[in-house]
KELO-313356 format. One record per atom (N, C-alpha, C): x, y, z. Coordinates in steps of 0.2 Angstrom, whole numbers, plus 2048, in hexadecimal, padded with zeros to 3 digits. Layout:
XYZ ...
// end
This chain:
8047FA800 800800800 804806800 80380B7FC 8078117FC 806815802 80C818804 80C81C80A 80A823808 80482680A 80282C807 80283180D 806830812 806835818 80D83581B 80E83A81E 81583A822 81383D829 81783B82E 81683D835 81A843837 81784783B 81A84D83E 81A84D845 81F84F849 81F84F850 823855852 82085A855 82485F859 82685D860 82C85F862 82E85E868 83286386B 833864872 837869875 83B86687B 838863880 83C860885 83B859887 838855883 83684E884 83984987F 83F84A87E 84384587A 84383F87D 84383E884 843838887 83D833885 837837885 831833883 83183287B 833837878 833837870 83783186E 83D830871 84282B86E 83F82486F 83B823875 83881D876 83381C870 82F82186F 82A820869 82D81F863 832823861 83682285A 83881B859 83B81885F 83D81185E 83880C85B 83280E85E 82C80985C 82A80C855 82A812854 82781484D 82B812848 832811849 83680E844 834807841 831804846 82E7FD844 8277FD841 823802844 81C802842 81B80683C 81F80B83B 81F80F835 82580F831 82780982E 82E80882B 82F80C825 82980D821 82A81181B 82781881B 82681A821 823821822 828826824 82882C821 82D831823 82A834829 82F83582E 82D838834 83183E835 82D844835 83184B836 83084D83D 83684E840 837850847 839858847 83585C84B 83786384B 839864853 840864854 84286485B 84486C85D 83F86E861 840875863 844876869 84787086C 84B871872 85286E871 85486D86B 85B86B86A 85D86586E 85986086D 85A85A871 85E85586E 85F84F871 86284A86E 85D84586C 85C844866 856840863 85983B85F 857834860 85A82F85D 85782E856 85B82D851 85882C84A 859825849 85382184A 85381A84A 853817843 85181B83E 850819837 85281F832 85381E82C 855823827 84F827825 849825828 843828826 84182D82C 84582E831 844833836 848839834 84583F834 848845832 84884A838 84D84D83A 84D851840 84F85883E 84B85D840 84D86483E 84D868845 85186C846 85287084C 85287884A 84C87B84B 84C88284A 85088684E 85288D84C 856891850 852893857 84C893857 84889585D 84289085E 83F890864 83988C865 83388F860 83088B85C 82B88E858 82488D85B 82488A861 81D889864 819883861 814881864 81087C861 80D87D85A 80988385A 806885853 80B88684E 81188984F 81688A84B 819884848 81A87F84D 81D87984B 818875847 812875848 80D871844 80D87483D 80D87B83C 80E87E836 81487C832 81A87C836 82087A833 820873830 81E86F834 81E868833 81986682D 81386982D 80E868827 81186B821 814871821 81787481B 81C86F818 82086C81C 825867819 822861817 81D85E81B 81A858819 816858812 81285E812 80E85F80C 811860805 818861806 81C861800 81C85B7FC 81B8557FF 81B84F7FC 81584A7FE 81184C803 80B848805 80584C805 7FF848805 7F984B805 7F684B80D 7F9847811 7F7847818 7FD84781D 7FC84B822 80184B828 7FE84882E 801843831 7FF841837 80384483D 800848841 80484C846 80384984D 809848850 809844856 80C84985C 80A848862 80D84B868 814847869 81984A86C 81F84686D 81E842874 819843878 81883F87E 81383987D 811837877 80D832876 81082C872 80D827871 80F82286C 808820869 80981F862 80481D85E 80681785A 80681185D 80980B85A 804807856 803809850 7FE80584C 802804845 800800841 8037FF83A 802805836 807806832 80780C82D 80180B828 800805827 7FB803822 7F4805824 7F380582B 7EC80782E 7EB80F82C 7F081382D 7F081A82C 7EE81B824 7F2817820 7F1818819 7EA816817 7E8811819 7E180F818 7DC81481A 7DD817820 7D881B823 7D882281E 7DE82581C 7DE82B819 7DB82A811 7DC82380F 7D9822808 7D2821808 7CF81F80E 7C881D80D 7C3821812 7C6827815 7C282B818 7C2832815 7BC836816 7BC83C813 7BC841819 7C184581A 7C284A81F 7C784F81E 7C7854822 7CC85A822 7D1859827 7CE85782D 7D2855833 7CF84F836 7D384A838 7D184583C 7D6845842 7D2843848 7D684484E 7D483E853 7D983D858 7D783885D 7D183B861 7CE836865 7C8838869 7CA83D86E 7C584286F 7C7848874 7CA84687A 7C984087D 7CC83F884 7D483F883 7D683E87D 7DE83F87C 7E0845879 7DC84A87A 7DD851877 7DF851870 7E385586E 7E5855866 7EC852866 7EE84C869 7F484A869 7F6846863 7F184485F 7F2841859 7EC843854 7EE84684E 7E9848849 7EC847842 7E884683D 7EA846836 7E784C833 7EB85082F 7E985682C 7EA855824 7E5858820 7E6857819 7E985D816 7ED85C811 7F186280D 7EC86780B 7E6865809 7E186A806 7DE86E80C 7DD86B812 7DB86F817 7E087481A 7E687281A 7EC87681D 7ED87C818 7EC87B812 7ED88080D 7E888680E 7E2884811 7DD889812 7DE88C819 7DF88881E 7DF88A825 7E6888829 7EA88D82B 7F088C82F 7EF88C836 7F388A83A 7F388A841 7F5891843 7F2894848 7F389B84A 7F989B84F 7FF89E84D 80589E850 8058A3856 8008A7856 8008AC85C 7FE8A8863 7FC8A2862 7FB89E868 80289B869 80689F86C 80D89D86E 80F89D875 812898878 815893874 81088D874 80B88D878 806887878 80088987C 7FB88587B 7F488687D 7F0889878 7EA886877 7E4889874 7E588986C 7EB88786A 7EC887862 7E888185F 7E787C863 7E3876860 7DB878860 7D987B866 7D287D866 7D0882861 7D5887860 7D488C85B 7D4889854 7D8884852 7D888184C 7D187D84B 7CF87A850 7C987684F 7C387B84E 7C3880852 7BD885851 7BE88884A 7C488A847 7C488C840 7C188783B 7C388183C 7C087C838 7B887B838 7B687C83E 7AF87C83F 7AB88283B 7AE88883C 7AB88E839 7AC88D831 7B188982F 7B2888828 7AE882825 7AB87F829 7A7879827 7AB873825 7B1873828 7B686D826 7B3867829 7B5861827 7B385B829 7B985882E 7B7858835 7BB85683A 7B884F83D 7BD84A83D 7BB84383F 7BF842845 7BB83E84A 7BF83B84F 7BF83384E 7C5831850 7C682A84E 7CA826854 7C8821856 7CC81D85B 7D281A858 7D381A852 7D981884E 7DF81C850 7DD822852 7E3827853 7E482885B 7E082485F 7E1825866 7E8822868 7EC82586B 7F382386D 7F381C870 7F781886E 7F8812872 7FB813879 7FF818879 80281A880 801822880 7FD824886 7FB82B886 7FD82D88D 80183388D 804836893 80183D894 7FE83F899 7FC84689A 80284989D 80784A899 80D84E89C 80C85589D 80F8588A2 80E85F8A3 81286389D 80E86889A 81186B895 81786F897 81C86E892 823872894 82487788E 820878889 82187C884 822883886 81F88688B 81F88C88D 82688E892 829888894 82F889898 83488D894 83488D88D 839890889 83889888A 83389A88C 8328A188D 8338A4894 83589F898 8368A189F 8308A28A3 82B89F8A1 8248A08A5 8238998A9 81E8998AD 81D8948B1 81B88E8AC 81B8888AF 8188828AC 8118828AB 80D87E8A8 80687E8A6 80287F8AD 80487C8B2 80187E8B8 80687F8BE 8068858C0 80B8878C5 8098848CC 80C8878D1 80B8848D8 8048858DA 80187F8DD 7FA87F8DF 7F687F8D9 7F887D8D3 7F387C8CE 7F18828CA 7F58888CB 7F388E8C8 7F488E8C1 7F08918BD 7F18918B6 7F78968B4 7FB8948B0 8018988AE 7FF89F8AB 8048A48AB 8038AA8A8 8028A98A0 8058A489D 8058A3896 7FE8A0895 7FB89C899 7F5899898 7F089F898 7F08A389D 7EB8A889E 7EB8AD898 7F18AF896 7F28B4890 7EF8B188A 7F08AA888 7EE8A7882 7E68A6883 7E48A5889 7DD8A4889 7D98AB888 7DC8B088A 7DA8B7889 7DA8B8881 7DF8B687E 7E08B7877 7DA8B3873 7D98AD875 7D48A9872 7CD8AC873 7CC8AF879 7C58B287A 7C58B8876 7CA8BC875 7CA8C2871 7C98C086A 7CC8BB868 7CB8B8861 7C48B685F 7C18B2864 7BB8AE862 7B58B0867 7B68B586B 7B08B786F 7AE8B3875 7B28AE877 7B18A987C 7B68A487D 7B68A0882 7BB89B883 7B989587E 7BD89087E 7BB88A879 7B588787B 7B0886877 7AA884878 7A4889879 7A788F87A 7A289587C 7A489B877 7A6899871 7A889F86C 7A18A286A 7A28A8869 79C8AC866 79D8AF85F 7A38B085D 7A58B3857 7A58AE851 7A38B084C 7A38AC845 7A98AD842 7AC8B3843 7B38B583F 7B88B7845 7BE8B6843 7C38B8848 7C38BF84A 7C38C0851 7C28C7854 7BC8CB852 7B78C7850 7B08CA84E 7B18CE848 7B68CD843 7B68D183D 7B28CD838 7AE8D1834 7AA8CE82F 7AC8D1828 
// end
């Protein structure tokens, strides 16, 4: 079966978990190109010749990393499978190829209980709607994208096929590169980064995720 997708994985401080996953991906995805965007200048093991590691000069954040990876993948493929660095999705590459060849969607994602830790995006959808890099370094970029797709009447599917075989709710470290608190500070307080990006989301869509009131960004028509 023709491999008509590539994998993209952004990472910053979890090379320990990513290396564990990549060792397995080399077996489960032997003919699949795996693009790693390493925002943390880490030591990442290249288990096969199909693993490509790029290190930007600065942290691109989650949305910027997704845009970067998709831009690279869509030069040669019509589908991008985007994975978190702290999960494992150990299924046969043929299962993904069969899925993208037989399903009609713009974005397919794992079930909501696993957040957006694994999703497939089509080239056509990405050419129309990019990830908002103002959600930097992390938080709300996924909900913003899903809401954009909803407003554009794009087809979003949820599939158990994309549920990680190993799922860790690791504390987000993307914002550490900015010198801010981690995702939850002492006593479970929301970080300043989280609060500022939540405020940006509300400004953009007129409410928190699930409570949006604007049909167009910032209520512009």
